[in-house]
N, C-alpha and C positions, 0 to 999 in steps of 0.2 A: 318842290320838296316832296310833295305827295307822289309825283310821278317817279322820282328817284327812289323813294321808299318802296313803291310798287315793283320797280325793276329789280331792286335788291332782294325783295321777298321772293319774286319769281325766280331769280338766279339761285337763291338758297334752296327753294323747293325743287328746282330741276336737279341740282347737285345731290340733294338728299335722295331723290328718286333714283338717280343713276348709281349712287354709291351704296345705298342701303336696300331700297325696295327691290331693285333689279337683282342684286346679288342674293337677297333672301329668297326671291323666287327661284333662282337657279339652284340654290342649295336644297330647297324643299323638293324641287323637281328631281334633283339627283338622288335624294334619299328615297323618294317614291319609286323611281324607276329601278333603283338598286334593290329595294325591298321586293318589288314585283319580280325581278329576275331571280332573287333568292327563293321566292315562293314557288316558282316554276322548276327550279333546279338548285339543289343545295350546293353550298360552297365545298370544294374539295378539301378534305382534311389536310392533305399534304401542303396545299397552298396556304391554308390558315396557319399551320404549324411553322412554316418558313417565315411568314410575316411576323408572327409572335416572337420568333427568335430574332428577327431582324430589328424590330422596333423595341422589344423588351429586354432581351438578354444583353444586347449591345449597349443598352443605356444604363446598365447596372452600375458601372464604375462612376459615371457622372452623377447618378442619384445618390450613391453612397457618399461621395465626396461632398455634395451639396448638403445632404442631411446631417452629416457629422458636424460641419461648421454651423449649420442652422441651429441644431440642438445646443451647441456650446454657446453661441451668441445669445440665444434666448435665455439660457440659464444665467449668463453673465448679467443680462439686462434685468431680469426678474429678481435675481439675487441682490443687485445693487439697490433696487427700489424697496424690496421687502426688508432688507437689512436695516434701513433707516427707521422702520417701524417695529423692529425687533421680531419680525415674522419670517426670517430666512428659512425656517424649517418647512415652509410651504413652497419652496422652489420647485419641488417635484410636481406638485399638483398643478401649479400655474403653467410650468413649462410644457408638460406633456399634454395638458388640455389644449393649449394653443397649437401644439404640433398636430395632434390627431384631428382636431376640428377644422383647422384653417391652414396652418403653414405647410403641413405635409402635402395635402392635395394641391394647393395653389402653386407652391414652389416646384413640385414635381411636374405639374402641367406646364409651367412657364419654362423651366430649364430643360427637362427631358422632352417635353412636348415641342419645344422649339427645334430640337435636333430631329425628332421624329417627323414633324411636319415638313421641315426642309428636305429631308430625305425622300419622303413620299412625293412632294411636289416636284422635286428635281427628277425623280425617276419617271413619273408619269409624264412630266413635261418633255423629257427627252424622247419618250416613246411617241408623244403627240407630234412633235416637230419633225420626227423622222418617219412619220406615217405608219408606225407599227400598229397603232390603234386602229387605223383604217384597214390594215391587213388582217387584224383579228376579226373585224366585221366582215371582210370579204370571205373569210373562211367559214362564216356562218355562226360564229360564237358571239356572245354578248359581252362587250368590254366591261360593262358595269358589273356583271356577275362574275367575270373572270379576273378583273383587275382591281375594281373599286371595292367590292364587297369584302374580300379577304383583308384588305388594309383597314377598313373601318372596323370590322370585327376584331382585328388584332389590336388596334389602339384601345378599343373598349375593354378588351381583356387585360392588356398589359398595364394600362394606367392604374387601375386599383392595386394590382400586384406590386408595381413600383412604389405606390404610396405606402403600402404595408412595410416594404423594406425601408422607406424613408422614415416612417414612424419608429420602427425598431432601432435603427441606427441613431436617429435623433435622440431617442430615449437614453441610450448609453452615452452619447455625447454630453447631454445635460447632466447625467449622473456623475460623470468624471469631473465636470466643472464644479458642481455642487459639493462634491467631496473634497477636491483639492483646493478650491478657491474659498469656499465658505464653511468648510468643516461639517457639512451635513453627511452623516454616515450613509453608505449605500443602502443598508437595510431600512433606515428611516425614509429614505427617498423612495424606495420601492413600495413600502407599506403605504405611504401617503398617496402614491399613484394608484395603487390597488383599491384603496378605499374611496377615492374621489372620482377617478375617471370611470365612466360607465360605458356599457356597450353601445348606447345610443350616441355617445360622443364619437366612438370609433366608427359606428355605422354611418353617421352623417358624413364623415370624411370620405369613406369609401363610395358613398352615393355621389358626392361631388366629383370624385376622381373618375367614376364611370361616365358621368355627363361630360366632363372635360375631355375624356378620351374620344367620345363620339364627336364632339365639336371639332377637335383637332383633326380627326380622320376625315370628316366630311369636308371641312374647309380646304384641307391640303389636297384631297383628291379632286375637288372641284377646280382649284387653281391649276393643278397639273394637267387635267384633261383639257382645259381651255388655253393652254400655252400655245403660242404661235410666234413665228419670227426668228427661228434658229436659236442659237445658244443665248443670244441676248434675251429672247423671249422666255427661255427657261429660267434665266436669272431673275427676271422680273416676276415670273410666276412664283418662284421660291420665296422671294422677299415679300410678295403680297400675301402668300399663305401664312408665313410666320407672323407678320404684323396683324393680319386679320384674326388669326387664331388666338393670339395673345390678348388682344382687345376684347374679343368675344368671351374668352375664358374669364377675364376680370369682371365683365358685366354679368355673366352667368353666376359667378361667385357671389356677387352682391345679392342677386335675386334669390339664389338658393339659401344663403344665410338668413335673409329676412323671412323666407317661408318656413325654414326649419325652426327658427327661434319663436315664431308665432304659433307653432303647433303645440 
């Protein structure tokens, strides 16, 4: 029994090392080398602008749709609970606080981030398996500085901006439900939000979105750069990037929430 337990513990430790520690090492190494390349030579504005447009502007429709229904559902849920206690006038405060502090950043990271991460991983993975990245090295350029850095910076810029859009759209979605479903006048809804929601609530959500954007960019670039094995390898890299980014974002959200609430 003791021998079996020892073998099981050894197997768990080996899998943990392979799945977590090795990947963490690769991610930190990627970030360090990318930052070093950016220090030697800045990212071209044209490349950064193109990536921001690719990961940000093209995700607007998805974010707007997600935020509209999120705000409406949250208003329904809070209104149902508050109405039982005769406090339905506080729908605005509770709905918008939940949106700006938690739901806006995390849903944007999971929904839009999934699309962004898949696109980055597939694009870099396709370049890796067709040896285009090796060609960049052969021409004397740094692939991390030319290919990875613009994408990480773009996700770090786009994610907070998309979160702002999600917060605004969710606000109006909640306002419509509060007005039509529970009879809360729009002016009362807006006044309650203005008096209750603070800039620190809004800022904490943007800080989370910034961290989530960096996480998504780093994990997606790492998965794409390590793709191998033709089109099947690109598919596996894309799946691995989306799953790993989503799980890491959820874990980071818990840690950031705990830290921010303790300050």
